[in-house]
C-alpha positions in Angstrom: -11.4 -14.5 4.5 -11.4 -15.0 0.7 -9.6 -12.5 -1.5 -11.0 -11.0 -4.6 -10.0 -8.3 -7.1 -12.6 -6.2 -9.0 -12.1 -3.5 -11.6 -14.8 -0.9 -11.9 -14.9 1.4 -14.8 -15.6 5.2 -14.5 -16.0 7.9 -17.1 -13.5 10.3 -15.6 -11.7 11.4 -12.4 -14.8 12.9 -11.0 -16.7 9.7 -11.4 -13.8 7.7 -9.9 -14.0 10.0 -6.8 -17.8 9.7 -6.6 -17.7 5.9 -6.9 -14.9 5.6 -4.4 -16.6 7.9 -1.9 -19.7 5.8 -1.9 -17.6 2.6 -1.4 -15.8 4.2 1.5 -19.0 5.1 3.3 -20.5 1.6 2.8 -17.2 0.0 4.0 -17.1 2.2 7.1 -20.8 1.5 7.9 -20.1 -2.2 7.7 -16.9 -2.0 9.8 -18.5 0.1 12.5 -21.3 -2.4 12.9 -18.8 -5.2 13.4 -16.2 -3.6 15.7 -15.7 -0.8 18.2 -12.7 0.9 16.5 -12.1 1.3 12.7 -8.9 2.3 11.0 -8.6 3.7 7.5 -5.4 4.7 5.6 -5.9 7.6 3.1 -3.9 8.5 0.0 -2.7 11.7 -1.5 -2.5 12.6 -5.1 -4.9 14.4 -7.3 -7.6 11.8 -7.4 -7.1 10.7 -3.8 -7.7 14.3 -2.5 -10.6 14.7 -4.9 -12.1 11.6 -3.4 -11.9 13.1 0.0 -13.5 16.3 -1.2 -16.4 14.4 -2.7 -16.6 12.2 0.4 -17.0 15.4 2.6 -20.1 16.3 0.5 -22.0 13.1 0.9 -25.3 13.7 2.7 -25.2 10.4 4.7 -21.7 11.0 6.0 -23.2 12.4 9.2 -24.6 8.9 10.0 -21.1 7.6 10.6 -19.7 7.7 14.2 -16.4 9.3 13.6 -15.5 9.1 17.2 -14.7 5.5 16.5 -12.8 6.0 13.2 -9.1 6.6 13.1 -7.5 8.1 10.1 -3.9 7.5 8.9 -2.0 7.9 5.6 -0.3 5.2 3.4 2.6 7.5 2.9 3.8 11.1 3.4 6.4 13.5 2.1 9.0 14.2 4.7 8.7 18.0 4.6 7.9 20.7 7.1 4.6 20.5 8.9 3.1 23.5 7.2 4.1 22.5 3.7 1.4 22.3 1.1 3.1 19.2 -0.3 2.1 17.2 2.7 -0.8 14.7 2.0 -2.2 15.4 5.4 -2.5 19.2 4.8 -4.2 18.6 1.5 -6.5 16.1 3.2 -7.4 18.7 5.9 -8.4 21.2 3.3 -10.5 18.7 1.4 -12.1 16.8 4.2 -11.1 17.4 7.8 -11.8 21.1 7.7 -15.4 20.3 6.7 -16.1 17.2 8.8 -16.0 17.0 12.6 -13.2 14.5 13.4 -11.3 14.7 16.7 -7.6 15.5 16.4 -6.9 12.5 18.5 -8.3 10.3 15.7 -6.1 11.9 13.0 -2.6 10.2 12.9 -0.2 12.1 10.6 3.3 10.9 9.8 5.9 13.0 11.4 7.1 16.3 9.8 10.7 17.3 9.2 10.6 20.3 11.5 9.3 18.3 14.3 11.0 14.9 14.3 14.7 15.4 13.3 16.1 13.1 10.7 14.2 10.6 8.6 15.3 7.6 10.5 14.2 9.1 13.8 10.8 10.0 12.4 10.4 6.4 11.2 11.1 5.0 14.6 8.8 7.5 16.3 5.9 6.5 14.0 6.5 2.8 14.5 6.2 3.5 18.2 3.0 5.4 17.7 1.6 2.5 15.6 2.5 0.0 18.3 0.7 2.0 20.9 -2.5 2.1 18.8 -2.5 -1.4 17.2 -0.3 -3.4 19.5 2.6 -5.6 18.4 2.9 -7.1 15.0 1.7 -5.8 11.6 -1.0 -3.1 11.8 -4.2 -4.2 10.2 -6.3 -1.5 8.5 -10.0 -2.0 7.8 -9.7 0.0 4.7 -6.7 1.4 2.7 -7.1 3.8 -0.2 -4.3 3.9 -2.8 -3.5 5.7 -5.9 -1.0 4.6 -8.5 1.8 6.6 -10.2 2.5 6.4 -14.0 5.5 4.2 -13.1 3.3 1.8 -11.1 4.4 3.0 -7.7 2.0 3.0 -4.8 2.3 5.0 -1.6 6.0 5.8 -1.6 7.1 2.3 -2.7 8.8 2.8 -6.1 10.0 0.3 -8.7 13.5 -0.8 -7.9 13.3 0.3 -4.3 11.3 -2.7 -3.0 14.2 -3.9 -0.9 13.6 -1.0 1.5 10.3 -2.6 2.4 11.6 -6.1 3.3 10.8 -6.9 6.9 9.6 -3.4 7.7 6.4 -1.8 8.9 7.4 1.8 7.9 9.7 2.5 5.0 12.1 5.4 5.1 12.7 6.4 1.5 15.6 8.8 1.3 16.1 8.9 -2.5 12.7 9.0 -4.1 12.7 9.2 -7.9 9.8 11.6 -7.5 10.5 14.7 -5.4 10.7 15.4 -2.6 13.4 12.8 -2.0 12.6 12.0 1.6 9.3 10.1 2.3 7.8 7.8 4.9 5.5 5.0 3.7 3.8 1.9 5.0 5.5 -1.3 3.7 4.0 -3.9 1.4 3.4 -6.1 4.4 1.2 -3.4 6.1 -0.7 -2.5 2.9 -1.4 -6.2 2.1 -2.6 -6.9 5.6 -5.5 -4.5 5.0 -9.0 -6.0 5.2 -10.0 -4.1 2.1 -8.1 -1.9 -0.5 -9.5 0.7 -2.9 -7.5 2.0 -5.8 -8.4 5.3 -7.4 -6.7 5.7 -10.8 -7.2 8.4 -13.4 -5.4 9.8 -16.4 -4.0 8.7 -19.8 -0.5 8.7 -18.3 -1.5 5.7 -16.1 -2.7 3.6 -19.0 0.5 1.6 -19.6 0.9 0.8 -15.9 -2.8 -0.2 -15.6 -2.4 -2.6 -18.6 0.8 -4.2 -17.2 -0.6 -4.7 -13.7 -3.8 -6.3 -14.9 -2.6 -8.4 -17.9 1.0 -9.5 -17.1 1.0 -12.2 -14.4 4.7 -11.6 -14.0 4.4 -7.9 -13.6 7.0 -6.5 -11.2 5.5 -3.1 -10.7 4.7 -2.2 -7.0 1.0 -1.9 -7.8 1.0 -5.5 -9.0 2.2 -6.7 -5.6 -0.8 -5.3 -3.7 -3.7 -7.6 -2.6 -5.8 -7.1 0.5 -6.9 -9.9 2.7 -10.5 -9.4 1.4 -11.7 -7.2 -1.5 -9.4 -5.2 -3.6 -11.3 -2.8 -5.8 -9.8 -0.7 -8.6 -11.8 2.4 -9.7 -10.2 3.3 -13.1 -11.4 6.0 -15.4 -11.7 5.6 -19.2 -8.4 7.4 -20.0 -6.4 5.3 -17.6 -8.0 2.0 -18.7 -8.5 2.6 -22.4 -5.5 0.4 -23.4 -6.5 -2.3 -20.9 -10.1 -2.5 -22.0 -9.1 -2.7 -25.7 -6.9 -5.7 -25.1 
């Protein structure tokens, strides 16, 4: 499979979400025609959750066979299961409360009130991944990612990359962005994805967008992401204004 990177320009965060929602539906339609089970990794963050809310409103969503789609997350804050900070809880309010998806197809990262310490939770989730995907690196048909103003993706932060070496799931115990404890897929897992969609919005992301897409030696985590097929960046005018003026 050939790899490609494409940048698509949007007017604002609402248009990023709209464009991404349409791309998600088209990707799932194609994947469902090609294979019996499809796996998608979701993202949190303002634009990521907005994308899910817009996705839930798409009229042709009902044409997808969600009994064959399994939902995961690229990362999760290791907090209590009822915490509003959990990406999964925000996603439920935006999408799963509105779309009929079986609970057996929704695979949340463990929560702190259920799985003990962070290391134990990591091992439990690695076991769950193995039962679903088999041995080796899990391969997602589609992964959706946001990007922080520091260039982090999922819960892979600048200067913390060593945590990801040789891992499937990263246990981040000292996140520079609270909460401190998080679980995340590793670079190896994210980069094994057949397709990746980035959703990026906001003026505070402008410097990171420019660095990732203009500096071939960029060391930011977002610069180290490339799917096995198409990698599409949906970037709004504010986040990309510096890049497009280069």
